[in-house]
PDB file of N, CA, C and O in Angstrom:
ATOM      1  N   MET A   1       3.876   5.428-186.486  1.00  0.00           N
ATOM      2  CA  MET A   1       3.193   5.836-187.845  1.00  0.00           C
ATOM      3  C   MET A   1       4.984   5.083-187.998  1.00  0.00           C
ATOM      4  O   MET A   1       5.281   3.908-188.215  1.00  0.00           O
ATOM      5  N   ASN A   2       5.696   6.011-187.833  1.00  0.00           N
ATOM      6  CA  ASN A   2       7.588   5.482-188.777  1.00  0.00           C
ATOM      7  C   ASN A   2       7.700   3.894-188.573  1.00  0.00           C
ATOM      8  O   ASN A   2       8.603   3.271-189.131  1.00  0.00           O
ATOM      9  N   LYS A   3       6.636   3.184-187.657  1.00  0.00           N
ATOM     10  CA  LYS A   3       6.612   1.685-188.195  1.00  0.00           C
ATOM     11  C   LYS A   3       6.324   1.619-189.047  1.00  0.00           C
ATOM     12  O   LYS A   3       7.034   1.041-189.870  1.00  0.00           O
ATOM     13  N   ALA A   4       4.799   2.300-189.494  1.00  0.00           N
ATOM     14  CA  ALA A   4       4.219   1.444-190.935  1.00  0.00           C
ATOM     15  C   ALA A   4       5.439   1.769-192.225  1.00  0.00           C
ATOM     16  O   ALA A   4       5.382   1.345-193.379  1.00  0.00           O
ATOM     17  N   VAL A   5       6.370   2.521-191.707  1.00  0.00           N
ATOM     18  CA  VAL A   5       6.671   3.483-192.348  1.00  0.00           C
ATOM     19  C   VAL A   5       8.234   2.197-192.791  1.00  0.00           C
ATOM     20  O   VAL A   5       8.825   2.298-193.866  1.00  0.00           O
ATOM     21  N   ARG A   6       8.417   1.684-192.284  1.00  0.00           N
ATOM     22  CA  ARG A   6       9.884   0.715-191.866  1.00  0.00           C
ATOM     23  C   ARG A   6       8.766  -0.686-192.492  1.00  0.00           C
ATOM     24  O   ARG A   6       9.137  -0.554-193.659  1.00  0.00           O
ATOM     25  N   ASP A   7       8.130  -1.410-192.543  1.00  0.00           N
ATOM     26  CA  ASP A   7       7.510  -1.698-192.682  1.00  0.00           C
ATOM     27  C   ASP A   7       6.778  -2.179-193.960  1.00  0.00           C
ATOM     28  O   ASP A   7       5.954  -3.080-194.114  1.00  0.00           O
ATOM     29  N   SER A   8       7.412  -1.170-194.955  1.00  0.00           N
ATOM     30  CA  SER A   8       6.216  -0.153-196.278  1.00  0.00           C
ATOM     31  C   SER A   8       7.418  -1.086-197.526  1.00  0.00           C
ATOM     32  O   SER A   8       7.259  -1.305-198.727  1.00  0.00           O
ATOM     33  N   GLY A   9       8.920  -1.557-196.325  1.00  0.00           N
ATOM     34  CA  GLY A   9      10.171  -1.364-197.279  1.00  0.00           C
ATOM     35  C   GLY A   9      10.645  -0.342-197.523  1.00  0.00           C
ATOM     36  O   GLY A   9      10.934  -0.261-198.717  1.00  0.00           O
ATOM     37  N   LEU A  10      10.812   0.274-197.117  1.00  0.00           N
ATOM     38  CA  LEU A  10      11.401   1.498-197.835  1.00  0.00           C
ATOM     39  C   LEU A  10      12.282   1.209-196.716  1.00  0.00           C
ATOM     40  O   LEU A  10      12.016   0.399-195.829  1.00  0.00           O
ATOM     41  N   PRO A  11      13.523   2.022-196.807  1.00  0.00           N
ATOM     42  CA  PRO A  11      14.707   2.246-196.771  1.00  0.00           C
ATOM     43  C   PRO A  11      14.875   3.277-195.429  1.00  0.00           C
ATOM     44  O   PRO A  11      14.242   4.332-195.425  1.00  0.00           O
ATOM     45  N   GLU A  12      15.748   2.923-194.301  1.00  0.00           N
ATOM     46  CA  GLU A  12      15.594   3.624-192.764  1.00  0.00           C
ATOM     47  C   GLU A  12      16.485   4.825-193.607  1.00  0.00           C
ATOM     48  O   GLU A  12      17.394   5.069-194.400  1.00  0.00           O
ATOM     49  N   GLY A  13      15.354   5.375-192.678  1.00  0.00           N
ATOM     50  CA  GLY A  13      15.458   7.262-192.562  1.00  0.00           C
ATOM     51  C   GLY A  13      14.669   8.370-194.173  1.00  0.00           C
ATOM     52  O   GLY A  13      14.241   9.519-194.279  1.00  0.00           O
ATOM     53  N   VAL A  14      14.792   7.528-194.857  1.00  0.00           N
ATOM     54  CA  VAL A  14      13.989   7.918-195.809  1.00  0.00           C
ATOM     55  C   VAL A  14      12.708   8.596-195.862  1.00  0.00           C
ATOM     56  O   VAL A  14      12.576   9.583-196.586  1.00  0.00           O
ATOM     57  N   ILE A  15      11.989   8.261-195.333  1.00  0.00           N
ATOM     58  CA  ILE A  15      10.240   9.185-194.616  1.00  0.00           C
ATOM     59  C   ILE A  15      10.316   8.510-193.355  1.00  0.00           C
ATOM     60  O   ILE A  15      10.446   7.318-193.077  1.00  0.00           O
ATOM     61  N   GLU A  16      10.145  10.094-192.283  1.00  0.00           N
ATOM     62  CA  GLU A  16       9.722  10.134-191.147  1.00  0.00           C
ATOM     63  C   GLU A  16       8.770  10.483-190.569  1.00  0.00           C
ATOM     64  O   GLU A  16       8.793  11.707-190.437  1.00  0.00           O
ATOM     65  N   MET A  17       8.074  10.117-190.219  1.00  0.00           N
ATOM     66  CA  MET A  17       6.556  11.067-189.104  1.00  0.00           C
ATOM     67  C   MET A  17       7.213  12.101-188.027  1.00  0.00           C
ATOM     68  O   MET A  17       7.803  11.980-186.954  1.00  0.00           O
ATOM     69  N   GLN A  18       6.855  13.050-188.765  1.00  0.00           N
ATOM     70  CA  GLN A  18       7.338  14.147-187.132  1.00  0.00           C
ATOM     71  C   GLN A  18       5.973  14.533-186.453  1.00  0.00           C
ATOM     72  O   GLN A  18       4.917  14.674-187.069  1.00  0.00           O
ATOM     73  N   ARG A  19       6.210  14.745-184.545  1.00  0.00           N
ATOM     74  CA  ARG A  19       4.416  15.778-184.645  1.00  0.00           C
ATOM     75  C   ARG A  19       5.212  17.214-185.119  1.00  0.00           C
ATOM     76  O   ARG A  19       6.398  17.498-184.953  1.00  0.00           O
ATOM     77  N   GLY A  20       4.056  18.074-185.817  1.00  0.00           N
ATOM     78  CA  GLY A  20       3.900  18.999-186.082  1.00  0.00           C
ATOM     79  C   GLY A  20       3.015  20.070-185.103  1.00  0.00           C
ATOM     80  O   GLY A  20       2.223  19.591-184.292  1.00  0.00           O
ATOM     81  N   GLU A  21       3.175  21.439-185.209  1.00  0.00           N
ATOM     82  CA  GLU A  21       2.355  22.424-183.809  1.00  0.00           C
ATOM     83  C   GLU A  21       1.298  21.991-184.192  1.00  0.00           C
ATOM     84  O   GLU A  21       1.066  21.316-183.189  1.00  0.00           O
ATOM     85  N   ASN A  22       0.405  21.811-184.859  1.00  0.00           N
ATOM     86  CA  ASN A  22      -1.037  21.256-185.607  1.00  0.00           C
ATOM     87  C   ASN A  22      -1.448  19.946-186.211  1.00  0.00           C
ATOM     88  O   ASN A  22      -2.357  19.178-185.897  1.00  0.00           O
ATOM     89  N   ASP A  23      -0.505  19.888-187.202  1.00  0.00           N
ATOM     90  CA  ASP A  23      -0.716  18.756-187.734  1.00  0.00           C
ATOM     91  C   ASP A  23       0.584  17.835-188.242  1.00  0.00           C
ATOM     92  O   ASP A  23       1.638  18.447-188.414  1.00  0.00           O
ATOM     93  N   PRO A  24       0.566  16.563-188.462  1.00  0.00           N
ATOM     94  CA  PRO A  24       2.193  15.729-188.581  1.00  0.00           C
ATOM     95  C   PRO A  24       2.411  15.831-189.611  1.00  0.00           C
ATOM     96  O   PRO A  24       1.864  15.451-190.646  1.00  0.00           O
ATOM     97  N   VAL A  25       3.814  16.729-189.229  1.00  0.00           N
ATOM     98  CA  VAL A  25       4.512  15.884-190.867  1.00  0.00           C
ATOM     99  C   VAL A  25       5.418  15.258-191.398  1.00  0.00           C
ATOM    100  O   VAL A  25       6.191  14.561-190.739  1.00  0.00           O
ATOM    101  N   VAL A  26       5.508  15.433-193.080  1.00  0.00           N
ATOM    102  CA  VAL A  26       5.878  14.226-193.696  1.00  0.00           C
ATOM    103  C   VAL A  26       7.283  14.788-193.711  1.00  0.00           C
ATOM    104  O   VAL A  26       7.418  15.885-194.253  1.00  0.00           O
ATOM    105  N   VAL A  27       8.469  14.131-193.136  1.00  0.00           N
ATOM    106  CA  VAL A  27      10.001  14.750-193.965  1.00  0.00           C
ATOM    107  C   VAL A  27      10.698  13.232-195.002  1.00  0.00           C
ATOM    108  O   VAL A  27      11.020  12.092-194.667  1.00  0.00           O
ATOM    109  N   ILE A  28      10.693  13.798-196.033  1.00  0.00           N
ATOM    110  CA  ILE A  28      10.654  12.739-196.964  1.00  0.00           C
ATOM    111  C   ILE A  28      12.648  13.736-197.744  1.00  0.00           C
ATOM    112  O   ILE A  28      12.786  14.759-198.415  1.00  0.00           O
ATOM    113  N   ASP A  29      14.030  12.449-197.009  1.00  0.00           N
ATOM    114  CA  ASP A  29      15.128  12.782-197.677  1.00  0.00           C
ATOM    115  C   ASP A  29      14.811  12.232-199.266  1.00  0.00           C
ATOM    116  O   ASP A  29      14.374  11.088-199.393  1.00  0.00           O
ATOM    117  N   VAL A  30      15.043  13.079-200.469  1.00  0.00           N
ATOM    118  CA  VAL A  30      14.885  12.884-201.852  1.00  0.00           C
ATOM    119  C   VAL A  30      15.629  12.360-202.213  1.00  0.00           C
ATOM    120  O   VAL A  30      15.563  11.451-203.040  1.00  0.00           O
ATOM    121  N   GLN A  31      16.902  12.957-201.490  1.00  0.00           N
ATOM    122  CA  GLN A  31      18.783  12.744-202.420  1.00  0.00           C
ATOM    123  C   GLN A  31      18.292  11.341-201.774  1.00  0.00           C
ATOM    124  O   GLN A  31      17.824  10.659-202.686  1.00  0.00           O
ATOM    125  N   LYS A  32      18.233  10.698-200.600  1.00  0.00           N
ATOM    126  CA  LYS A  32      18.292   9.273-200.039  1.00  0.00           C
ATOM    127  C   LYS A  32      17.553   8.314-201.018  1.00  0.00           C
ATOM    128  O   LYS A  32      18.124   7.353-201.532  1.00  0.00           O
ATOM    129  N   ALA A  33      16.324   8.613-201.231  1.00  0.00           N
ATOM    130  CA  ALA A  33      15.657   8.160-201.930  1.00  0.00           C
ATOM    131  C   ALA A  33      15.771   7.427-202.969  1.00  0.00           C
ATOM    132  O   ALA A  33      15.359   6.304-203.259  1.00  0.00           O
ATOM    133  N   VAL A  34      16.667   8.564-203.739  1.00  0.00           N
ATOM    134  CA  VAL A  34      16.956   8.013-205.235  1.00  0.00           C
ATOM    135  C   VAL A  34      18.092   7.569-205.185  1.00  0.00           C
ATOM    136  O   VAL A  34      18.334   6.856-206.160  1.00  0.00           O
ATOM    137  N   ALA A  35      18.999   7.676-204.408  1.00  0.00           N
ATOM    138  CA  ALA A  35      20.743   7.404-203.694  1.00  0.00           C
ATOM    139  C   ALA A  35      19.892   5.794-203.711  1.00  0.00           C
ATOM    140  O   ALA A  35      20.611   4.796-203.653  1.00  0.00           O
ATOM    141  N   THR A  36      18.768   5.660-203.769  1.00  0.00           N
ATOM    142  CA  THR A  36      18.673   4.015-202.746  1.00  0.00           C
ATOM    143  C   THR A  36      18.868   3.686-204.330  1.00  0.00           C
ATOM    144  O   THR A  36      19.971   3.141-204.290  1.00  0.00           O
ATOM    145  N   ARG A  37      18.535   3.682-205.504  1.00  0.00           N
ATOM    146  CA  ARG A  37      17.682   3.077-206.788  1.00  0.00           C
ATOM    147  C   ARG A  37      18.994   3.259-208.021  1.00  0.00           C
ATOM    148  O   ARG A  37      18.922   2.494-208.983  1.00  0.00           O
ATOM    149  N   ALA A  38      20.089   4.198-207.977  1.00  0.00           N
ATOM    150  CA  ALA A  38      20.811   5.135-209.147  1.00  0.00           C
ATOM    151  C   ALA A  38      22.035   5.784-208.296  1.00  0.00           C
ATOM    152  O   ALA A  38      21.661   6.713-207.579  1.00  0.00           O
ATOM    153  N   SER A  39      23.491   5.467-208.227  1.00  0.00           N
ATOM    154  CA  SER A  39      24.654   6.766-208.401  1.00  0.00           C
ATOM    155  C   SER A  39      24.577   7.775-209.220  1.00  0.00           C
ATOM    156  O   SER A  39      23.742   7.491-210.079  1.00  0.00           O
ATOM    157  N   GLY A  40      24.932   8.600-209.360  1.00  0.00           N
ATOM    158  CA  GLY A  40      25.005   9.389-210.184  1.00  0.00           C
ATOM    159  C   GLY A  40      23.734  11.127-210.308  1.00  0.00           C
ATOM    160  O   GLY A  40      23.786  11.994-211.180  1.00  0.00           O
ATOM    161  N   ILE A  41      23.116  11.082-209.534  1.00  0.00           N
ATOM    162  CA  ILE A  41      22.227  11.025-209.484  1.00  0.00           C
ATOM    163  C   ILE A  41      22.573  12.411-207.909  1.00  0.00           C
ATOM    164  O   ILE A  41      22.963  12.118-206.779  1.00  0.00           O
ATOM    165  N   ALA A  42      22.250  13.806-208.442  1.00  0.00           N
ATOM    166  CA  ALA A  42      22.332  14.697-206.935  1.00  0.00           C
ATOM    167  C   ALA A  42      20.644  15.765-207.954  1.00  0.00           C
ATOM    168  O   ALA A  42      20.137  16.246-208.968  1.00  0.00           O
ATOM    169  N   ILE A  43      20.609  15.445-206.475  1.00  0.00           N
ATOM    170  CA  ILE A  43      18.303  16.672-206.617  1.00  0.00           C
ATOM    171  C   ILE A  43      19.177  17.845-206.255  1.00  0.00           C
ATOM    172  O   ILE A  43      19.884  17.826-205.247  1.00  0.00           O
ATOM    173  N   THR A  44      19.128  18.780-207.014  1.00  0.00           N
ATOM    174  CA  THR A  44      19.527  20.513-206.268  1.00  0.00           C
ATOM    175  C   THR A  44      18.313  21.164-206.251  1.00  0.00           C
ATOM    176  O   THR A  44      18.521  22.377-206.252  1.00  0.00           O
ATOM    177  N   THR A  45      17.557  20.994-206.242  1.00  0.00           N
ATOM    178  CA  THR A  45      15.951  21.637-205.320  1.00  0.00           C
ATOM    179  C   THR A  45      15.062  21.050-205.842  1.00  0.00           C
ATOM    180  O   THR A  45      14.874  20.741-207.019  1.00  0.00           O
ATOM    181  N   PHE A  46      14.193  20.801-204.466  1.00  0.00           N
ATOM    182  CA  PHE A  46      13.228  20.994-205.206  1.00  0.00           C
ATOM    183  C   PHE A  46      12.000  21.064-203.855  1.00  0.00           C
ATOM    184  O   PHE A  46      12.047  21.070-202.625  1.00  0.00           O
ATOM    185  N   ASP A  47      10.682  21.119-205.165  1.00  0.00           N
ATOM    186  CA  ASP A  47       9.538  22.123-204.219  1.00  0.00           C
ATOM    187  C   ASP A  47       7.887  21.207-204.038  1.00  0.00           C
ATOM    188  O   ASP A  47       7.402  20.294-204.707  1.00  0.00           O
ATOM    189  N   LEU A  48       7.681  21.511-203.547  1.00  0.00           N
ATOM    190  CA  LEU A  48       5.974  21.400-203.465  1.00  0.00           C
ATOM    191  C   LEU A  48       5.216  22.512-203.427  1.00  0.00           C
ATOM    192  O   LEU A  48       5.282  23.313-202.494  1.00  0.00           O
ATOM    193  N   ARG A  49       4.198  22.689-204.747  1.00  0.00           N
ATOM    194  CA  ARG A  49       3.661  23.579-204.539  1.00  0.00           C
ATOM    195  C   ARG A  49       2.174  23.145-205.352  1.00  0.00           C
ATOM    196  O   ARG A  49       2.015  22.419-206.334  1.00  0.00           O
ATOM    197  N   ASP A  50       1.335  23.776-204.656  1.00  0.00           N
ATOM    198  CA  ASP A  50      -0.491  23.428-205.406  1.00  0.00           C
ATOM    199  C   ASP A  50       0.030  22.296-205.559  1.00  0.00           C
ATOM    200  O   ASP A  50      -0.512  22.070-206.640  1.00  0.00           O
ATOM    201  N   GLY A  51       0.833  21.099-205.313  1.00  0.00           N
ATOM    202  CA  GLY A  51       0.070  20.038-205.255  1.00  0.00           C
ATOM    203  C   GLY A  51       1.504  18.663-206.789  1.00  0.00           C
ATOM    204  O   GLY A  51       1.506  17.491-207.167  1.00  0.00           O
ATOM    205  N   VAL A  52       2.343  19.899-207.030  1.00  0.00           N
ATOM    206  CA  VAL A  52       2.714  18.926-208.003  1.00  0.00           C
ATOM    207  C   VAL A  52       4.655  19.774-206.867  1.00  0.00           C
ATOM    208  O   VAL A  52       5.149  20.583-206.081  1.00  0.00           O
ATOM    209  N   ILE A  53       4.816  18.570-207.840  1.00  0.00           N
ATOM    210  CA  ILE A  53       6.481  18.129-207.112  1.00  0.00           C
ATOM    211  C   ILE A  53       7.312  19.020-208.698  1.00  0.00           C
ATOM    212  O   ILE A  53       7.152  18.605-209.846  1.00  0.00           O
ATOM    213  N   HIS A  54       7.925  19.917-208.427  1.00  0.00           N
ATOM    214  CA  HIS A  54       9.261  21.007-209.395  1.00  0.00           C
ATOM    215  C   HIS A  54      10.385  19.867-208.640  1.00  0.00           C
ATOM    216  O   HIS A  54      10.242  19.688-207.430  1.00  0.00           O
ATOM    217  N   LEU A  55      11.187  19.318-209.170  1.00  0.00           N
ATOM    218  CA  LEU A  55      12.669  18.643-209.385  1.00  0.00           C
ATOM    219  C   LEU A  55      13.481  19.774-209.867  1.00  0.00           C
ATOM    220  O   LEU A  55      13.219  20.902-210.284  1.00  0.00           O
ATOM    221  N   GLU A  56      14.167  19.340-209.741  1.00  0.00           N
ATOM    222  CA  GLU A  56      16.021  19.833-210.704  1.00  0.00           C
ATOM    223  C   GLU A  56      17.097  18.707-210.208  1.00  0.00           C
ATOM    224  O   GLU A  56      16.776  18.176-209.145  1.00  0.00           O
ATOM    225  N   ALA A  57      18.097  18.334-210.687  1.00  0.00           N
ATOM    226  CA  ALA A  57      19.213  17.512-210.892  1.00  0.00           C
ATOM    227  C   ALA A  57      20.214  17.576-211.495  1.00  0.00           C
ATOM    228  O   ALA A  57      20.466  18.198-212.527  1.00  0.00           O
ATOM    229  N   ARG A  58      21.054  16.708-210.664  1.00  0.00           N
ATOM    230  CA  ARG A  58      22.364  17.482-211.425  1.00  0.00           C
ATOM    231  C   ARG A  58      22.615  15.745-211.734  1.00  0.00           C
ATOM    232  O   ARG A  58      22.597  14.895-210.844  1.00  0.00           O
ATOM    233  N   ILE A  59      22.821  15.497-213.046  1.00  0.00           N
ATOM    234  CA  ILE A  59      22.827  13.439-213.739  1.00  0.00           C
ATOM    235  C   ILE A  59      24.564  14.167-214.017  1.00  0.00           C
ATOM    236  O   ILE A  59      24.975  15.296-214.282  1.00  0.00           O
ATOM    237  N   ASP A  60      25.345  12.551-213.737  1.00  0.00           N
ATOM    238  CA  ASP A  60      26.401  12.562-214.145  1.00  0.00           C
ATOM    239  C   ASP A  60      26.824  11.549-214.531  1.00  0.00           C
ATOM    240  O   ASP A  60      27.015  11.744-215.731  1.00  0.00           O
ATOM    241  N   THR A  61      27.130  10.475-214.277  1.00  0.00           N
ATOM    242  CA  THR A  61      27.263   9.087-214.897  1.00  0.00           C
ATOM    243  C   THR A  61      26.715   8.814-213.652  1.00  0.00           C
ATOM    244  O   THR A  61      26.797   9.135-212.466  1.00  0.00           O
ATOM    245  N   VAL A  62      25.721   7.596-214.935  1.00  0.00           N
ATOM    246  CA  VAL A  62      24.061   7.035-213.506  1.00  0.00           C
ATOM    247  C   VAL A  62      24.434   5.630-213.876  1.00  0.00           C
ATOM    248  O   VAL A  62      24.582   4.910-214.863  1.00  0.00           O
ATOM    249  N   ARG A  63      24.537   5.612-212.055  1.00  0.00           N
ATOM    250  CA  ARG A  63      24.762   3.505-211.975  1.00  0.00           C
ATOM    251  C   ARG A  63      23.411   2.787-211.151  1.00  0.00           C
ATOM    252  O   ARG A  63      23.292   2.951-209.937  1.00  0.00           O
ATOM    253  N   VAL A  64      22.466   2.022-211.900  1.00  0.00           N
ATOM    254  CA  VAL A  64      21.621   1.561-211.560  1.00  0.00           C
ATOM    255  C   VAL A  64      22.255   0.415-210.331  1.00  0.00           C
ATOM    256  O   VAL A  64      23.174  -0.404-210.330  1.00  0.00           O
ATOM    257  N   ALA A  65      20.957   0.973-209.070  1.00  0.00           N
ATOM    258  CA  ALA A  65      21.630  -0.547-208.121  1.00  0.00           C
ATOM    259  C   ALA A  65      20.725  -1.528-208.105  1.00  0.00           C
ATOM    260  O   ALA A  65      19.516  -1.584-208.332  1.00  0.00           O
ATOM    261  N   ASN A  66      21.816  -2.532-207.692  1.00  0.00           N
ATOM    262  CA  ASN A  66      20.944  -4.051-208.508  1.00  0.00           C
ATOM    263  C   ASN A  66      20.398  -4.353-206.883  1.00  0.00           C
ATOM    264  O   ASN A  66      19.681  -5.325-206.643  1.00  0.00           O
TER     265      ASN A  66
END
């Protein structure tokens, strides 16, 4: 599964599939994902509840990556 993630073009380490106790677990490094697109954004809270992502971030001077 991790090969499929690599083949998708996502940067290494942003998404990782792991074996869970009963089901696979998807680990997402949200900060790393954001940093691949822009600097100056720090994710302070990330929560997934009932299929809805709740995210808080500290925004400084944002510079978009090329």
